[in-house]
Each structure stands twice: as C-alpha cells, then as structure tokens.
C-alpha positions as CSV (number, residue, x, y, z in Angstrom):
1,M,0.0,0.0,0.0
2,D,1.2,3.5,-0.8
3,K,2.4,4.9,2.5
4,T,2.5,8.5,3.5
5,A,4.2,10.8,6.0
6,V,3.7,14.3,7.4
7,V,6.9,16.1,8.2
8,T,7.1,19.5,10.0
9,G,10.0,21.9,9.7
10,A,10.4,20.4,6.3
11,A,11.8,23.4,4.4
12,R,15.4,22.8,5.4
13,G,17.8,20.8,7.4
14,I,16.8,17.5,9.1
15,G,13.1,17.9,8.0
16,L,14.1,18.2,4.3
17,A,16.5,15.4,4.5
18,T,13.8,13.2,6.1
19,T,11.4,14.2,3.4
20,K,13.8,13.2,0.7
21,L,14.5,9.8,2.3
22,F,10.7,9.1,2.7
23,L,10.2,10.0,-1.0
24,A,13.1,7.7,-2.0
25,E,11.2,4.9,-0.2
26,G,8.1,5.6,-2.3
27,R,6.1,7.4,0.3
28,R,4.1,10.5,-0.4
29,V,5.0,13.4,2.0
30,A,3.1,16.4,3.2
31,M,5.9,19.0,3.9
32,I,4.9,21.4,6.7
33,D,6.7,24.7,7.5
34,N,5.8,28.3,8.5
35,D,8.4,29.7,6.0
36,T,6.1,29.7,3.0
37,E,8.7,30.9,0.4
38,E,11.5,28.5,1.5
39,L,9.0,25.6,1.7
40,A,7.9,26.2,-1.9
41,R,11.5,26.3,-3.0
42,A,12.3,23.1,-1.1
43,A,9.3,21.2,-2.5
44,D,9.9,22.3,-6.0
45,G,10.7,19.3,-8.2
46,L,10.2,16.7,-5.4
47,A,7.8,14.2,-6.9
48,G,5.4,13.0,-4.3
49,A,5.8,16.0,-2.0
50,I,3.0,18.4,-1.1
51,A,3.9,21.7,0.4
52,L,1.4,22.8,3.1
53,P,2.4,26.0,5.0
54,C,1.5,26.0,8.6
55,D,2.6,27.4,12.0
56,V,2.5,24.4,14.3
57,S,2.2,26.6,17.3
58,D,-1.1,28.0,16.1
59,E,-4.0,25.7,17.3
60,A,-6.4,26.9,14.6
61,A,-3.8,26.6,11.8
62,V,-3.1,23.0,12.9
63,A,-6.8,22.1,13.0
64,A,-7.1,23.4,9.4
65,L,-4.0,21.5,8.4
66,V,-5.5,18.1,9.1
67,P,-8.2,18.0,6.4
68,A,-5.8,19.6,3.9
69,A,-3.2,16.9,4.6
70,L,-5.8,14.1,4.4
71,D,-7.1,15.5,1.2
72,A,-3.6,15.5,-0.3
73,L,-2.4,12.2,1.1
74,G,-5.6,10.2,1.7
75,R,-4.1,8.7,4.9
76,V,-1.3,9.4,7.4
77,D,1.1,6.6,8.3
78,A,3.8,8.6,9.9
79,L,4.1,12.0,11.7
80,V,7.5,13.5,12.2
81,N,7.4,16.5,14.6
82,N,10.6,18.2,13.6
83,A,9.7,21.9,13.6
84,G,11.7,23.8,16.2
85,V,13.2,27.1,17.3
86,A,16.8,27.4,18.5
87,D,17.3,30.3,20.9
88,F,20.4,30.2,23.1
89,G,21.1,32.6,26.0
90,P,21.9,32.8,29.7
91,I,19.1,32.4,32.2
92,E,19.2,36.0,33.3
93,G,19.1,37.1,29.6
94,T,16.2,34.9,28.6
95,T,13.1,37.0,28.7
96,F,9.7,35.3,29.3
97,E,8.8,36.3,25.7
98,R,11.8,34.4,24.4
99,W,11.0,31.5,26.7
100,R,7.4,31.3,25.4
101,R,8.4,31.6,21.8
102,V,10.6,28.5,22.1
103,M,8.0,26.6,24.1
104,A,5.3,27.5,21.6
105,T,7.0,25.8,18.7
106,N,9.2,23.2,20.3
107,L,6.8,21.7,22.8
108,D,3.3,23.1,22.1
109,G,3.7,22.3,18.4
110,V,4.4,18.7,19.1
111,F,1.4,18.4,21.4
112,L,-1.0,20.2,18.9
113,M,0.2,18.2,15.8
114,T,0.0,14.9,17.5
115,Q,-3.3,15.5,19.1
116,A,-4.8,16.7,15.8
117,F,-3.4,13.8,13.7
118,T,-4.1,11.0,16.2
119,P,-7.4,10.0,14.6
120,A,-5.7,9.6,11.2
121,L,-2.8,7.8,12.7
122,R,-5.1,5.5,14.6
123,D,-6.8,4.5,11.4
124,G,-3.5,3.4,9.9
125,R,-1.8,2.2,13.1
126,G,0.8,4.8,12.4
127,A,4.1,6.0,13.9
128,I,5.1,9.3,15.5
129,V,8.7,10.4,15.7
130,N,9.4,13.6,17.7
131,I,12.7,15.4,17.2
132,A,14.2,16.5,20.5
133,S,17.9,17.1,21.0
134,I,20.9,15.8,23.0
135,S,20.0,18.9,25.1
136,A,16.9,16.9,26.3
137,L,19.2,14.3,27.9
138,R,22.1,16.4,29.2
139,A,22.1,20.0,30.4
140,S,24.4,22.6,28.8
141,T,25.1,26.3,29.1
142,L,22.8,28.8,27.4
143,R,20.0,26.3,26.8
144,V,17.6,27.1,29.6
145,A,14.6,27.5,27.2
146,Y,15.8,25.2,24.4
147,G,17.0,22.3,26.5
148,T,13.9,22.5,28.8
149,S,11.6,22.4,25.7
150,K,13.3,19.4,24.3
151,A,13.3,17.6,27.6
152,G,9.5,18.2,27.5
153,V,9.4,16.7,24.1
154,A,11.2,13.6,25.3
155,H,8.8,13.0,28.1
156,L,5.8,13.9,26.0
157,T,6.9,11.1,23.6
158,Q,6.6,8.6,26.4
159,Q,3.2,9.9,27.4
160,Q,2.1,9.4,23.8
161,A,3.5,5.9,23.6
162,V,1.8,4.8,26.8
163,E,-1.6,6.3,25.9
164,L,-1.7,5.6,22.1
165,G,-0.2,2.2,22.1
166,E,-3.5,0.5,22.5
167,F,-4.5,1.9,19.1
168,G,-1.4,0.5,17.5
169,I,0.3,3.9,17.3
170,R,4.0,3.9,18.1
171,A,5.8,7.1,19.4
172,N,9.5,7.5,19.6
173,C,11.9,10.4,20.0
174,V,15.2,11.1,18.2
175,C,17.7,13.2,20.0
176,P,20.3,14.5,17.6
177,G,23.7,15.6,18.8
178,P,25.7,18.3,17.1
179,V,24.8,18.3,13.4
180,R,26.6,20.0,10.6
181,T,23.8,22.2,9.4
182,K,24.2,25.6,7.6
183,L,22.8,27.3,10.7
184,A,25.3,25.5,13.1
185,M,28.3,26.2,10.9
186,A,27.3,29.9,10.6
187,V,27.4,30.4,14.4
188,H,29.9,27.8,15.6
189,T,33.4,29.3,15.8
190,Q,36.5,27.1,15.2
191,D,37.0,26.8,19.0
192,I,33.4,25.5,19.4
193,I,33.9,23.0,16.6
194,D,37.2,21.8,18.0
195,A,35.6,21.4,21.5
196,Y,32.7,19.3,20.1
197,H,35.1,17.1,18.2
198,D,37.1,16.5,21.4
199,A,33.9,15.6,23.3
200,I,32.3,13.3,20.7
201,P,33.8,9.8,20.5
202,L,33.4,9.7,16.7
203,N,35.3,13.0,16.6
204,R,32.9,14.8,14.2
205,Y,29.6,16.4,13.8
206,G,26.7,14.3,12.4
207,N,25.0,15.2,9.2
208,E,21.3,15.7,8.4
209,G,21.1,12.5,6.4
210,E,22.3,10.4,9.3
211,I,19.5,11.8,11.5
212,A,17.0,11.2,8.8
213,E,18.0,7.6,8.5
214,A,17.1,7.1,12.2
215,I,13.8,8.9,11.8
216,V,12.7,6.9,8.8
217,W,13.7,3.6,10.3
218,L,11.7,4.3,13.4
219,C,8.7,5.0,11.2
220,S,9.2,1.7,9.3
221,D,7.9,-1.8,10.0
222,K,11.4,-2.7,10.9
223,A,10.8,-0.9,14.2
224,S,7.4,-2.4,14.7
225,Y,7.9,-3.3,18.4
226,I,9.8,-0.2,19.4
227,T,7.8,2.6,21.2
228,G,8.4,5.1,24.0
229,Q,12.2,5.2,23.3
230,R,14.6,8.1,23.2
231,L,17.3,7.4,20.6
232,A,20.4,9.6,20.8
233,V,21.9,10.0,17.3
234,D,25.0,11.8,18.6
235,G,28.2,10.0,17.8
236,G,28.4,8.9,21.4
237,F,28.2,12.5,22.8
238,E,25.8,11.6,25.6
239,A,27.9,8.6,26.7
240,T,30.9,10.7,27.1
241,G,29.7,12.6,30.2
242,I,32.4,15.0,31.3
243,G,35.1,14.2,28.9
244,L,38.9,14.5,29.4
245,P,40.2,15.0,25.9
246,S,43.8,15.0,27.1
247,L,43.5,11.3,28.2
248,R,42.2,10.2,24.8
249,Q,44.5,8.5,22.3
C-alpha cells in the first residue's frame, strides 16, 4: 500500500533530509513549514511531495491543516514532529517572551500536531517520531529554554507511547547531537567545533542524512515493536559525560 508521512519543519535541514528519504522509499509526503517561500523552493521538483504552509504553534492553523493533509495524502502513516526554534542565551538574559516563543513551537507544536493527527494515525496504526535534542538528555550552558523544551518533548513522547499504544500507534523520540547544518556552521566558531570534536567519541559532527535515517527507520515496519524510546543519534556524545580529551589516544 502507498504509505505517507507528514513532516514538520520540512523546508530545510533535518526535515528536508527526512522528506527526501521518505520519497526515495516511495512514500508521499506532506511538507509542513511556516516559511512559505522556503517551503515552496524546497518542495519544487520533489515528486510525491505536497507543500502545506502552517505554523505548528497555532492551534487553529493545525486544526485546518489536518483536512488539507488528508485531502492531499488520503491517509497518514507517519508523523514527524521536527519543527523547532533554536534560541540560546543565559538564564538572566532569557526574557519570558523568548521562553514562550521557544516553548510554543518546540513543545506546544508537538502536542498540537500529535493530538490533531491522532485519529488519522489510529486508522493506519501509524508511527510518531518527535525530534528532541541531545540537550533533552544532558544540560548545557545557554540552553535554559531550548533544553527544557526538548526535555519536555522527550517526556511527551513517552506519554504518547503509553496512551496511544492500545491503538497500534508507536511514538519515539530522536535526540540529535551536534549536526553540521548551515545554521550551526554559521554560528559555531572554530573553537566550538574543536571542542565538540574533542567531546564526541566519533570526533565529528553528524549530518542531516544520518539523523533522517534514524527517523525513517523508526517509522518503518522494521521498528514495529519499538515505542516510547529516546534514541540519541549523537556520535556517542551523551555517553561521554564529562570528557577528558587529554586522556584520549
């Protein structure tokens, strides 16, 4: 049967890489993003992709998205909640407005999208993959809003798995480590890059395609008995704990 997927934050980065991998598998994909122009450019020429602009933090917009997606796809077999806002700053410098902006997209958006698409997912015994971050699993400086939002996503995933499992819906969470995206490379100085390489056992950043592979696998029948899990795709970064690079070979 022709399977489908809904991917948020699909105009660039991990969302776009995931979309392309789904398409390569033969799925039809509804690409969701609030950047209408970039979404149109990303979807252009991608056979099987349907661009549907939407702000996932807007309850009314998400409600309107569901019938549009079902009209385009006919069914929903997988939902990838990837849309997110990165906002890094010290606790004292994080205004409540900044805090709420991060929470609205990173956490509220996952809740709203999953709740809205649950009936469609239930019909197809579908899969949910929420994209959190390694910052959901280990604290770091300047991530009071971002890290807390992603920790919320990780726990929300388990809530979804427990409650929706009786309908055959699986819910899992992917926690990417440092990824070589255009955004990251634009803001990471060479000192930061070197420090990450020292702290990551594989001595490098990941790439968007590697994260997408994990997402698509969790949505597949190969992961049919996996739910409620948090998968760190991080080159071993979480396992390192407090690293001592000088002791490494």
